[in-house]
Structure formats: structure tokens, C-alpha cells
C-alpha positions as CSV (number, residue, x, y, z in Angstrom):
1,X,53.2,34.5,-9.7
2,X,50.3,32.5,-8.5
3,X,47.9,34.3,-10.7
4,X,50.1,33.5,-13.8
5,X,50.1,29.9,-12.9
6,X,46.4,29.8,-12.3
7,X,46.1,31.1,-16.0
8,X,48.3,28.6,-17.2
9,X,46.3,25.9,-15.4
10,X,43.0,27.3,-16.6
11,X,44.1,27.6,-20.2
12,X,45.5,24.1,-20.1
13,X,42.2,22.8,-18.8
14,X,40.4,24.5,-21.8
15,X,42.4,23.3,-24.4
16,X,42.6,19.9,-23.0
17,X,38.8,19.3,-22.4
18,X,37.4,21.5,-25.3
19,X,39.9,20.2,-27.9
20,X,39.8,16.4,-26.3
21,X,36.0,16.4,-26.5
22,X,36.2,17.0,-30.2
23,X,39.0,14.4,-30.6
24,X,37.7,11.8,-28.5
25,X,33.8,12.1,-28.6
26,X,33.1,14.4,-31.3
27,X,32.8,11.9,-34.4
28,X,34.4,8.5,-33.0
29,X,32.2,5.8,-34.3
30,X,31.7,2.5,-32.5
31,X,32.9,4.1,-29.1
32,X,30.7,4.5,-25.9
33,X,30.3,8.0,-25.4
34,X,31.2,9.1,-28.9
35,X,29.0,11.2,-31.4
36,X,28.8,14.4,-28.9
37,X,28.6,16.4,-32.3
38,X,28.9,20.3,-32.4
39,X,26.6,20.7,-29.1
40,X,28.9,18.5,-27.3
41,X,32.1,20.0,-28.2
42,X,30.7,23.4,-27.4
43,X,29.4,22.3,-24.0
44,X,32.8,21.0,-23.2
45,X,34.6,24.3,-23.8
46,X,31.8,26.2,-22.1
47,X,32.0,23.7,-19.0
48,X,35.8,24.3,-19.1
49,X,35.4,28.0,-18.5
50,X,32.8,27.5,-15.9
51,X,34.8,24.9,-13.8
52,X,37.8,27.2,-13.9
53,X,35.8,30.3,-13.3
54,X,34.8,28.7,-10.1
55,X,38.3,27.5,-9.3
56,X,40.9,30.2,-10.3
57,X,38.4,33.3,-10.7
58,X,39.4,35.0,-7.5
59,X,42.9,34.5,-8.0
60,X,43.3,35.5,-11.6
61,X,40.0,36.5,-13.1
62,X,40.1,33.5,-15.2
63,X,40.8,35.1,-18.4
64,X,42.4,31.8,-19.9
65,X,42.2,33.8,-23.5
66,X,44.7,36.4,-24.7
67,X,42.1,38.2,-26.4
68,X,40.2,38.7,-22.8
69,X,43.6,39.7,-21.5
70,X,44.2,42.3,-24.1
71,X,40.6,43.5,-23.5
72,X,41.0,43.9,-19.8
73,X,44.6,45.7,-20.3
74,X,43.2,48.2,-22.9
75,X,40.2,49.2,-20.6
76,X,42.9,50.2,-17.9
77,X,42.2,47.2,-15.4
78,X,45.5,45.7,-15.5
79,X,48.8,47.0,-16.0
80,X,51.4,46.1,-19.1
81,X,53.6,43.6,-17.0
82,X,50.7,41.7,-16.0
83,X,49.0,41.5,-19.1
84,X,52.1,40.3,-20.8
85,X,52.8,37.6,-18.3
86,X,49.1,36.5,-18.5
87,X,49.3,36.2,-22.2
88,X,52.5,34.1,-22.0
89,X,51.4,31.7,-19.3
90,X,48.1,31.3,-21.2
91,X,50.1,30.2,-24.3
92,X,52.4,27.9,-22.1
93,X,49.0,26.2,-20.7
94,X,47.8,25.9,-24.3
95,X,51.0,24.1,-25.2
96,X,50.8,21.7,-22.1
97,X,47.0,20.8,-22.9
98,X,48.0,20.2,-26.4
99,X,50.9,18.0,-25.2
100,X,48.8,15.9,-22.9
101,X,46.1,15.4,-25.8
102,X,49.1,14.3,-28.0
103,X,50.1,11.9,-25.5
104,X,46.6,10.6,-25.1
105,X,46.0,9.9,-28.8
106,X,49.2,8.9,-30.3
107,X,47.6,5.5,-30.5
108,X,44.5,5.0,-32.1
109,X,42.9,2.1,-29.9
110,X,41.2,3.1,-26.7
111,X,39.3,1.4,-24.2
112,X,35.9,2.4,-22.4
113,X,33.4,0.7,-19.8
114,X,32.5,-2.9,-20.0
115,X,29.0,-4.4,-19.7
116,X,29.0,-4.2,-15.7
117,X,30.6,-0.4,-16.0
118,X,34.0,-1.6,-14.9
119,X,36.9,0.5,-16.3
120,X,39.4,-0.7,-18.9
121,X,41.9,0.2,-21.4
122,X,43.0,-1.5,-24.6
123,X,46.2,-3.7,-24.9
124,X,49.2,-1.2,-25.3
125,X,47.4,1.6,-23.9
126,X,48.4,1.7,-20.2
127,X,50.5,5.1,-20.6
128,X,47.4,6.9,-22.2
129,X,45.3,5.5,-19.6
130,X,47.2,6.1,-16.6
131,X,47.9,9.9,-18.0
132,X,44.1,10.1,-18.5
133,X,43.1,8.9,-15.2
134,X,45.8,11.1,-13.4
135,X,45.3,14.4,-15.4
136,X,41.3,14.4,-15.3
137,X,41.5,13.4,-11.4
138,X,43.8,16.4,-11.2
139,X,41.5,18.6,-12.8
140,X,38.6,17.4,-11.1
141,X,39.9,17.3,-7.5
142,X,41.3,20.9,-8.2
143,X,37.7,22.0,-8.9
144,X,36.6,20.4,-5.7
145,X,39.4,22.1,-3.7
146,X,39.2,25.5,-5.2
147,X,35.4,25.7,-5.0
148,X,35.0,24.6,-1.6
149,X,37.9,26.8,-0.1
150,X,36.6,28.6,2.9
151,X,38.2,32.0,1.7
152,X,38.3,31.7,-2.1
153,X,35.7,29.3,-2.8
154,X,32.4,29.4,-4.7
155,X,30.2,29.0,-1.4
156,X,26.7,27.6,-2.2
157,X,27.6,27.2,-6.1
158,X,30.5,24.8,-5.1
159,X,28.3,21.7,-5.9
160,X,27.1,23.2,-9.3
161,X,30.9,23.6,-10.2
162,X,31.9,20.1,-9.2
163,X,28.8,18.6,-10.8
164,X,29.3,20.3,-14.1
165,X,33.1,19.5,-14.0
166,X,32.4,15.8,-13.5
167,X,30.1,16.0,-16.7
168,X,33.0,17.6,-18.6
169,X,35.6,14.8,-17.5
170,X,33.3,12.1,-18.6
171,X,32.8,13.9,-22.0
172,X,36.4,13.7,-22.8
173,X,37.7,10.5,-20.8
174,X,34.9,7.9,-21.5
175,X,36.2,6.7,-24.8
176,X,39.6,6.4,-23.3
177,X,39.2,4.5,-20.2
178,X,35.5,4.8,-19.4
179,X,36.2,7.3,-16.8
180,X,37.1,6.3,-13.2
181,X,38.5,9.5,-11.3
182,X,37.4,7.5,-8.2
183,X,39.1,4.3,-7.3
184,X,35.8,3.2,-5.3
185,X,33.8,3.7,-8.3
186,X,36.4,1.1,-10.3
187,X,36.7,-1.3,-7.5
188,X,33.3,-2.3,-7.2
189,X,32.3,-3.1,-10.9
190,X,35.5,-4.8,-11.3
191,X,34.9,-7.3,-8.3
192,X,31.8,-8.4,-10.6
193,X,33.8,-8.2,-14.0
194,X,36.6,-10.0,-13.1
195,X,39.3,-10.6,-15.8
196,X,40.7,-7.8,-17.6
197,X,39.0,-5.1,-15.6
198,X,40.2,-6.8,-12.2
199,X,43.9,-7.2,-13.7
200,X,43.8,-3.5,-14.8
201,X,42.4,-2.3,-11.4
202,X,45.5,-1.3,-10.0
203,X,45.9,1.5,-12.5
204,X,42.4,3.0,-11.7
205,X,43.4,3.1,-8.0
206,X,47.1,4.5,-8.4
207,X,46.5,7.0,-10.9
208,X,43.4,8.8,-9.6
209,X,45.6,9.1,-6.1
210,X,48.6,10.5,-8.2
211,X,46.2,13.1,-9.6
212,X,44.6,13.8,-6.3
213,X,48.0,14.4,-4.5
214,X,49.3,16.8,-7.4
215,X,46.3,18.8,-7.2
216,X,46.4,19.2,-3.4
217,X,50.0,20.4,-4.0
218,X,49.1,22.9,-6.6
219,X,46.1,24.1,-4.7
220,X,48.1,24.4,-1.5
221,X,50.5,27.0,-3.6
222,X,47.8,29.1,-5.2
223,X,45.8,29.3,-2.0
224,X,48.9,30.2,0.4
225,X,48.5,33.5,2.1
226,X,52.1,34.6,1.9
């Protein structure tokens, strides 16, 4: 079951980050971090695969694509049951990623970083901002836990996986909240910015903690030795 859940999470990240980069940073005019264009969107999809390969590769092989699973099955490297379950959970993951993206974009107004680098979100966007910070922190911390795991981790390549994942998170999240995924990073600038950034600071503390706690629970399940 762990490898199926891993495939679901990996495909969710691929869809959320890859498609999210096209939605938020692909061609949104007047937004900080916007206009990454074709290369930026391509990087987002590629970075998603890199991040997930280092995180779940040792658990499921990180197919996160039914076509890859079909190829592996036809080459005789996996059985029919696993191939079918992989494809099912990949589709579920894609649906979950699309649902999260839908929740983030159903309103056309977003926030972003202020002049001091403090995080903020637009009026009426609290739910979207909370979802974004919680989900992207979940992804980031999950990669940290997976790539640094003593038995399942990426060894000397862990730093590369973590750094590239943070780049990926920023590509997608900057137009929404300015990207925190780090309470300390938000507290410092908010103290100097004051006003809206300070009044909204609670979200940039609580949401990342929620995402981090969830990622810890998920990785504990995926890495359990039973």
C-alpha cells in the first residue's frame, strides 16, 4: 500500500506544481514572479520529477505517470496487480492535485511579497493563502524528510533535492502569498513592514506548521519498517 500512496503523492505534486506554474506564473501580468514562460513551466514539471524521485523513488520507483507504469509492466518488471494499482493511484493523485489548484485559483485576486519581503495575501484570499502555505510546506518538508532519511534518503544529493524543491515551490507560490513555507522568514520582514503584513502574520506561522506536521505523519507511514 505504501508504494501506491507514494505514487499518489508524487503525481499530486507533479500536477499541482507543473500545472500551477502555468496558471500562476506562466502569463500573469503585473504579478511578482510572473512571466516565467515556456521554459519556466518546463522547469517546474522537471523539478517536480527530481523532487519526487529523491523522495519516493526508493519506495515506488517514482513512475508518477501511467505511461511509464505501462512500459515497466510490459517489460516484465512489475506484475499486473501493481501496474493497475499504480495507474489508479496516479489518477487519484492527479485529481487531488487538480482540486488543490482549483481551490487556489477560484478567485482571481492574489497577494505576494511587499517591499520589505514580508508575505501578504489579498482581501478575501485567506482560505487560498492558508491552503497554499500548508500544501507547499507539506511538499517541501516531505522532500526534506524523504531525501535525508537514514535508510531511504538521497545521501549526498539530499541538499540538491531540497534546494531544487524550494525553487519549485517559489515558482508556483510567489504570485499567491510571496511564498513563506518558513515562519521565521515571515516574522522578520513583517516586524519591519507592520500593517497588513503583521496582521496576517499568524497565517504564515500556523499554515506552515500544519503542513509540516502532516508531512511528518505521511513520511512516518511511508518509511515504517513493518
